[in-house]
C-alpha positions in Angstrom: 146.6 62.9 103.3 144.1 65.7 104.0 145.1 68.4 106.5 142.5 69.0 109.3 141.9 72.7 109.9 141.3 74.2 113.4 137.7 75.3 114.1 137.0 78.8 112.6 137.0 80.5 116.0 140.6 79.4 116.5 141.8 80.4 113.1 141.4 84.2 113.5 138.9 87.0 113.2 136.6 87.8 110.3 135.0 91.2 109.9 132.7 92.1 107.1 132.5 95.9 106.8 129.2 97.7 106.2 130.4 99.0 102.8 130.9 95.5 101.6 127.3 94.6 102.7 126.2 97.8 101.0 127.8 96.8 97.7 126.4 93.3 97.9 122.9 94.8 98.5 123.2 97.2 95.6 124.4 94.5 93.1 121.8 92.0 94.4 119.0 94.6 94.0 120.1 95.1 90.3 119.6 91.4 89.7 115.9 91.5 90.4 113.5 91.6 87.4 111.8 94.9 87.2 114.5 97.0 88.9 115.9 99.7 86.7 119.6 100.5 87.4 121.4 103.7 86.6 120.7 107.5 87.0 117.0 108.0 87.2 114.9 111.0 87.8 116.2 114.5 87.9 118.6 114.1 90.8 122.1 114.6 89.4 124.5 112.0 90.5 121.7 109.9 92.2 122.2 106.4 90.9 119.8 103.6 91.9 119.7 101.1 93.4 121.3 102.2 96.6 121.8 100.1 99.8 122.8 101.2 103.3 123.5 98.6 106.0 123.7 98.5 109.7 125.9 95.7 110.9 125.7 94.6 114.5 128.1 91.7 115.1 126.9 88.9 112.8 123.5 90.5 112.1 122.6 93.1 109.5 119.7 95.3 108.5 119.6 97.0 105.1 117.7 99.9 103.6 117.5 99.6 99.8 116.2 102.2 97.4 115.2 101.2 93.8 113.6 102.4 90.7 111.1 100.2 88.9 110.0 100.0 85.3 106.6 101.4 84.3 104.0 98.7 84.2 105.6 96.6 86.9 103.9 96.0 90.3 106.0 98.1 92.7 104.8 95.8 95.5 106.0 92.7 93.7 109.3 94.2 92.7 109.9 95.4 96.3 109.1 91.9 97.6 111.5 90.4 95.1 114.2 92.8 96.2 113.7 91.9 99.9 114.0 88.2 99.3 116.9 88.3 96.8 119.0 90.8 98.7 118.5 88.9 102.0 119.4 85.6 100.4 122.5 87.0 98.6 123.8 88.9 101.6 123.6 85.7 103.7 125.3 83.6 101.0 128.1 86.0 100.3 128.9 87.4 103.7 127.6 84.8 106.2 125.7 87.6 108.1 122.2 86.9 109.3 119.8 89.4 107.7 117.2 90.6 110.1 115.4 93.0 107.7 115.6 94.5 104.2 113.6 97.7 104.0 112.8 98.6 100.4 111.8 102.0 99.1 110.6 102.3 95.5 111.9 105.8 94.8 110.7 106.3 91.2 109.1 104.6 88.2 111.0 104.8 85.0 108.8 105.3 81.9 110.2 103.8 78.6 111.6 106.4 76.2 108.9 105.7 73.5 106.2 106.5 76.0 107.7 109.9 76.6 108.1 111.0 73.0 104.4 112.1 72.5 104.3 114.2 75.7 104.0 117.9 75.7 105.8 119.6 78.6 
């Protein structure tokens, strides 16, 4: 015989902390084609992508910063990040995503394109 559970509101309280939403945002941004993950640019210790969230009850807004690969449309990559992060945050946390603001912080040039450069 199957046990019937009480409605969720009667079973207790669920809180999803902002740092969990941040982590979901970071990992989700990495999953988007054209996003380059890792230490990029000249900022020591600055690893992209980053995500910062503001949780208000069951609603969330995220700021995501990414690096994209040379030759990729920054606009298309940013749009992909917006859509994918919003979908994954909703699916994994149950929070309603009001906005995902994406900043393309840098473009990563492949190593072979850099070899012929004179600095």
